[in-house]
C-alpha positions as CSV (number, residue, x, y, z in Angstrom):
1,X,12.0,33.7,1.0
2,X,11.3,37.4,0.4
3,X,8.0,38.0,-1.2
4,X,9.1,41.0,-3.3
5,X,5.5,42.3,-3.7
6,X,5.1,45.1,-6.2
7,X,2.3,47.3,-4.8
8,X,-0.1,49.0,-7.2
9,X,-0.1,52.5,-5.9
10,X,-1.9,54.5,-8.5
11,X,-5.6,53.9,-7.6
12,X,-5.2,54.4,-3.9
13,X,-6.7,57.9,-3.9
14,X,-9.7,56.8,-5.9
15,X,-9.9,53.7,-3.7
16,X,-9.9,55.7,-0.5
17,X,-12.7,57.9,-1.8
18,X,-14.8,54.8,-2.4
19,X,-13.7,53.2,0.8
20,X,-14.7,56.1,3.0
21,X,-18.3,55.4,1.9
22,X,-17.9,51.7,2.8
23,X,-19.3,50.3,6.0
24,X,-17.1,48.4,8.5
25,X,-18.3,45.0,7.5
26,X,-17.5,41.9,5.4
27,X,-20.6,40.0,4.3
28,X,-21.4,36.6,2.7
29,X,-23.9,35.7,-0.1
30,X,-26.5,33.0,0.0
31,X,-25.7,31.1,-3.2
32,X,-23.7,30.9,-6.4
33,X,-25.4,33.9,-7.9
34,X,-26.4,37.0,-5.9
35,X,-30.2,37.5,-5.8
36,X,-31.7,40.9,-6.9
37,X,-32.5,41.5,-3.2
38,X,-28.9,40.8,-2.2
39,X,-27.6,43.2,-4.9
40,X,-30.0,45.9,-3.8
41,X,-28.9,45.4,-0.2
42,X,-25.2,45.5,-1.0
43,X,-25.7,48.7,-3.1
44,X,-27.5,50.4,-0.2
45,X,-25.3,49.2,2.6
46,X,-21.9,49.1,0.9
47,X,-19.9,46.5,2.8
48,X,-16.1,47.0,2.7
49,X,-15.6,43.4,1.5
50,X,-17.2,39.9,0.9
51,X,-16.4,36.4,2.0
52,X,-17.1,33.2,0.0
53,X,-18.0,29.7,1.4
54,X,-18.5,26.3,-0.2
55,X,-22.1,27.2,-1.0
56,X,-20.8,29.9,-3.3
57,X,-18.4,27.7,-5.2
58,X,-19.2,26.1,-8.6
59,X,-17.4,26.4,-11.9
60,X,-14.5,28.9,-12.3
61,X,-16.5,31.2,-14.6
62,X,-19.4,31.2,-12.1
63,X,-17.0,32.2,-9.3
64,X,-15.5,35.0,-11.4
65,X,-19.0,36.3,-12.3
66,X,-20.1,36.2,-8.6
67,X,-17.0,38.1,-7.5
68,X,-17.5,40.7,-10.2
69,X,-21.1,41.2,-9.4
70,X,-20.4,41.6,-5.7
71,X,-17.8,44.2,-6.4
72,X,-20.0,45.9,-9.0
73,X,-22.8,46.2,-6.4
74,X,-20.6,48.3,-4.1
75,X,-19.0,50.1,-7.1
76,X,-15.5,49.2,-6.0
77,X,-13.5,47.0,-8.4
78,X,-10.9,46.6,-5.6
79,X,-13.3,45.5,-2.9
80,X,-11.5,42.6,-1.1
81,X,-13.0,39.1,-1.4
82,X,-12.1,36.7,1.4
83,X,-12.1,32.9,1.7
84,X,-10.9,30.3,4.1
85,X,-8.4,28.3,2.1
86,X,-6.0,26.7,4.7
87,X,-5.6,23.1,3.4
88,X,-6.7,20.1,5.3
89,X,-10.4,20.2,6.4
90,X,-10.8,23.9,6.1
91,X,-10.5,24.4,2.4
92,X,-13.4,26.0,0.4
93,X,-11.9,25.4,-3.1
94,X,-11.7,21.6,-3.8
95,X,-10.7,19.6,-6.9
96,X,-11.0,20.3,-9.8
97,X,-10.7,24.0,-8.8
98,X,-7.7,23.4,-6.5
99,X,-5.9,20.2,-5.2
100,X,-6.6,18.9,-1.7
101,X,-3.8,20.5,0.2
102,X,-2.3,19.1,3.4
103,X,-3.4,20.5,6.8
104,X,-1.1,22.8,8.9
105,X,-0.2,19.8,11.1
106,X,1.3,17.9,8.2
107,X,3.5,20.9,7.2
108,X,4.5,21.3,10.9
109,X,5.6,17.6,11.0
110,X,7.8,18.3,8.0
111,X,9.2,21.4,9.8
112,X,10.1,19.3,12.9
113,X,12.1,16.9,10.7
114,X,13.7,19.6,8.6
115,X,13.2,23.3,9.4
116,X,14.2,24.5,5.9
117,X,12.0,22.0,4.2
118,X,9.0,22.9,6.4
119,X,9.4,26.6,5.8
120,X,9.8,26.1,2.1
121,X,6.7,23.9,1.9
122,X,4.6,26.4,3.9
123,X,5.7,29.2,1.5
124,X,5.1,27.1,-1.6
125,X,1.6,26.0,-0.5
126,X,0.6,29.5,0.3
127,X,2.0,30.7,-3.0
128,X,-0.2,28.0,-4.7
129,X,-3.2,29.2,-2.8
130,X,-2.5,32.6,-4.2
131,X,-2.4,31.2,-7.8
132,X,-5.7,29.3,-7.1
133,X,-7.5,32.3,-5.6
134,X,-6.3,35.2,-7.7
135,X,-7.3,33.3,-10.9
136,X,-10.9,33.6,-9.6
137,X,-10.7,37.2,-8.4
138,X,-10.4,36.2,-4.7
139,X,-7.9,38.6,-3.0
140,X,-7.7,37.6,0.7
141,X,-7.1,34.3,2.5
142,X,-7.9,33.7,6.2
143,X,-4.5,32.2,6.8
144,X,-2.1,31.7,8.6
145,X,-3.6,29.9,11.7
146,X,-1.4,31.0,14.6
147,X,-3.2,29.2,17.3
148,X,-1.1,27.0,19.5
149,X,-3.2,24.0,20.8
150,X,-2.7,22.4,24.1
151,X,-3.5,18.7,24.9
152,X,-7.1,18.1,25.4
153,X,-8.4,21.3,23.7
154,X,-11.3,21.2,21.3
155,X,-10.3,19.9,17.9
156,X,-11.9,23.0,16.3
157,X,-8.2,24.0,15.8
158,X,-6.6,20.6,16.0
159,X,-4.9,19.6,12.8
160,X,-5.2,23.2,11.5
161,X,-2.3,24.2,13.8
162,X,1.3,23.9,12.6
163,X,2.6,22.8,15.9
164,X,2.1,22.8,19.7
165,X,5.0,25.2,20.4
166,X,4.8,29.0,19.7
167,X,8.2,29.2,18.0
168,X,7.4,26.7,15.3
169,X,3.9,28.2,14.8
170,X,5.4,31.7,14.3
171,X,8.1,30.5,11.9
172,X,5.6,28.5,9.8
173,X,3.0,31.3,9.9
174,X,5.5,33.8,8.7
175,X,6.4,31.6,5.7
176,X,2.7,31.1,4.8
177,X,2.0,34.8,5.0
178,X,4.9,35.6,2.8
179,X,3.8,33.0,0.2
180,X,0.4,34.7,0.0
181,X,1.8,38.2,-0.2
182,X,4.2,37.0,-2.9
183,X,1.1,36.1,-4.9
184,X,-0.6,39.4,-4.3
185,X,-3.1,37.9,-1.8
186,X,-3.9,39.5,1.6
187,X,-3.1,37.1,4.6
188,X,-5.4,37.3,7.6
189,X,-3.8,35.7,10.7
190,X,-6.2,34.0,13.1
191,X,-7.5,33.8,15.9
192,X,-5.9,36.6,17.8
193,X,-4.9,36.5,20.7
194,X,-5.0,32.7,20.6
195,X,-7.6,30.0,20.2
196,X,-5.4,27.0,21.1
197,X,-6.7,26.5,24.7
198,X,-10.4,26.6,23.9
199,X,-12.1,23.4,25.2
200,X,-15.3,23.9,23.1
201,X,-16.0,24.7,19.5
202,X,-17.0,28.4,19.1
203,X,-19.3,27.5,16.2
204,X,-21.6,26.1,18.9
205,X,-20.7,27.7,22.3
206,X,-18.5,30.2,24.0
207,X,-15.3,28.8,25.6
208,X,-13.7,30.3,28.7
209,X,-9.9,30.0,29.2
210,X,-8.8,30.3,32.8
211,X,-5.1,30.3,32.2
212,X,-2.9,32.8,34.1
213,X,-1.8,35.8,32.0
214,X,1.9,34.9,32.2
215,X,1.2,31.6,30.5
216,X,-1.0,33.2,27.8
217,X,1.9,35.7,27.1
218,X,4.6,33.1,26.7
219,X,2.5,30.5,24.7
220,X,-0.7,31.9,23.1
221,X,0.2,35.5,22.3
222,X,3.8,34.8,21.2
223,X,3.1,33.9,17.5
224,X,0.9,36.9,17.0
225,X,3.5,39.2,18.6
226,X,6.1,37.7,16.2
227,X,3.9,38.5,13.2
228,X,2.4,41.8,14.5
229,X,3.5,43.5,11.3
230,X,1.1,41.6,9.2
231,X,-1.7,43.7,7.6
232,X,-4.8,41.9,9.0
233,X,-6.0,39.6,11.8
234,X,-9.2,37.9,12.9
235,X,-10.3,37.8,16.6
236,X,-11.1,34.7,18.8
237,X,-14.6,34.3,20.2
238,X,-12.9,33.2,23.5
239,X,-13.2,34.5,27.0
240,X,-9.8,34.9,28.8
241,X,-10.8,35.2,32.5
242,X,-7.4,36.6,33.5
243,X,-8.0,39.6,31.3
244,X,-11.8,40.1,30.9
245,X,-14.1,37.4,32.6
246,X,-17.2,39.0,31.0
247,X,-16.6,39.2,27.3
248,X,-14.9,37.2,24.6
249,X,-11.9,38.9,22.8
250,X,-14.2,39.9,19.9
251,X,-16.3,42.1,22.1
252,X,-13.8,43.0,24.8
253,X,-12.4,46.5,24.8
254,X,-9.9,45.4,27.4
255,X,-8.6,42.5,25.4
256,X,-8.4,44.5,22.2
257,X,-6.9,47.7,23.6
258,X,-4.6,46.2,26.3
259,X,-3.6,42.9,24.8
260,X,-4.0,42.9,21.0
261,X,-3.1,46.6,20.3
262,X,-1.0,47.1,23.5
263,X,1.0,44.0,24.5
264,X,1.0,42.1,21.2
265,X,1.5,45.4,19.3
266,X,-0.7,44.6,16.4
267,X,-1.8,47.7,14.5
268,X,-3.2,46.1,11.4
269,X,-6.9,45.7,10.4
270,X,-8.8,43.7,13.0
271,X,-11.8,41.8,11.9
272,X,-14.1,39.8,14.1
273,X,-14.5,36.1,13.7
274,X,-17.9,35.2,12.2
275,X,-20.8,36.8,14.0
276,X,-23.2,34.0,12.9
277,X,-21.3,31.6,15.2
278,X,-23.1,30.6,18.4
279,X,-20.3,31.7,20.7
280,X,-21.5,35.3,20.6
281,X,-24.8,36.1,22.4
282,X,-27.4,38.7,21.6
283,X,-29.2,39.7,18.5
284,X,-27.3,40.7,15.4
285,X,-27.6,44.5,15.8
286,X,-26.3,44.2,19.4
287,X,-23.4,41.9,18.2
288,X,-22.3,44.4,15.5
289,X,-22.5,47.4,17.9
290,X,-20.5,45.5,20.6
291,X,-17.8,44.4,18.2
292,X,-17.2,47.9,16.9
293,X,-17.4,49.5,20.4
294,X,-14.8,47.0,21.6
295,X,-12.3,48.3,19.0
296,X,-12.6,45.8,16.1
297,X,-12.3,47.6,12.7
298,X,-14.6,45.2,10.8
299,X,-17.6,43.1,11.6
300,X,-17.6,39.7,9.8
301,X,-20.9,37.9,8.9
302,X,-20.6,34.8,6.8
303,X,-23.7,32.8,6.3
304,X,-25.5,35.1,3.8
305,X,-28.8,35.0,5.7
306,X,-30.6,38.3,4.8
307,X,-32.3,39.0,8.1
308,X,-29.1,38.6,10.0
309,X,-27.2,40.8,7.5
310,X,-29.8,43.5,7.8
311,X,-29.3,43.4,11.6
312,X,-25.5,43.7,11.3
313,X,-25.8,46.5,8.8
314,X,-28.3,48.4,11.0
315,X,-25.6,49.1,13.6
316,X,-22.4,49.1,11.5
317,X,-20.9,52.5,10.8
318,X,-18.8,53.9,8.0
319,X,-15.1,53.1,7.9
320,X,-13.3,56.2,9.2
321,X,-10.3,57.3,11.2
322,X,-7.8,54.6,12.1
323,X,-10.0,51.8,10.9
324,X,-10.1,53.4,7.4
325,X,-6.4,53.8,7.5
326,X,-5.9,50.2,8.4
327,X,-8.3,49.0,5.7
328,X,-6.5,51.1,3.2
329,X,-3.2,49.7,4.3
330,X,-4.5,46.1,4.1
331,X,-5.8,46.8,0.5
332,X,-2.4,48.1,-0.5
333,X,-0.8,44.8,0.4
334,X,-3.0,43.2,-2.2
335,X,-0.4,43.9,-4.8
336,X,1.1,42.5,-8.0
337,X,2.4,39.0,-7.7
338,X,6.1,38.0,-8.0
339,X,7.3,36.3,-11.2
340,X,6.9,32.7,-9.9
341,X,5.7,30.2,-12.5
342,X,2.8,28.1,-11.3
343,X,4.0,24.8,-12.9
344,X,7.4,25.2,-11.3
345,X,6.0,25.9,-7.8
346,X,3.6,22.9,-8.1
347,X,6.4,20.6,-9.1
348,X,8.6,21.8,-6.2
349,X,5.7,21.4,-3.7
350,X,5.0,17.9,-5.0
351,X,8.5,16.9,-3.9
352,X,7.3,17.5,-0.3
353,X,3.7,16.3,-0.6
354,X,3.2,14.0,-3.6
355,X,-0.5,13.4,-2.8
356,X,-1.6,16.8,-4.0
357,X,0.6,17.2,-7.1
């Protein structure tokens, strides 16, 4: 299951030049075509990347045009474009653009019956995501979900999780990440250091997890530690009272330095979860400043609301130092794809999950 990615190395120097002028943020867009105001704003503020949601998705040609105009606005043909394409209920591309894929839970159920079949299906599905995304110019997928839910937790993760044990989650997450990389798409693991115990939905409120550190280590952190070599990760808007009772991971220097960078050992690009979610308090300039001060490399803002984006941009600084190095490394993993044939991969995946053939 090796991904055999061929990395395009030539443009790195030029890319770095452009990247060093980029700001440490990923931004959304309000609709299917960027407005003149949005394009002016992106030109002036130079976000490092962009993220697409269902509101941005229409016909294939429209998506390609949107992606091209976003990249053109920051004068970076390689600027990464992200999407949440997991399968199950979190899937922005729907038929006819892409089949309805099964949720992580369905893949995990297959893995429990037959380890090899589960791993193969996870790789195949991620490889199919890569075909679907790269044909539209989208180069990064916020997958794998490495959260390990416990009984009674909020269903904000729920069926998105592969399993309820860290070993299975890590194995399946690795297979999915390798499938994306094989297709030249950047995987972003989420939600580090673990969202599985949250008893509320971070889209609406901030959850606090009161679990002792030793249990977090053996259960929640374990899949992220197993995949710490991956190029990118997204934080959890969750308070872990055993580590920092005052701030969620996204804005906690202690969680980021001691746990994510220290114990877990992740040295890839760290992006916040969406700053427009209600879990984070404060105005948008304060959120952006707190996220960067805590040690995140990138501030993520998804909803495309101009006033909010202006607030984020007002306190977001240029990519530099280690953050610039990590961003450059993440971009380098967006490589050429392997020689898989899409039709063959679809047929093989259909043997596991006929419903989405």
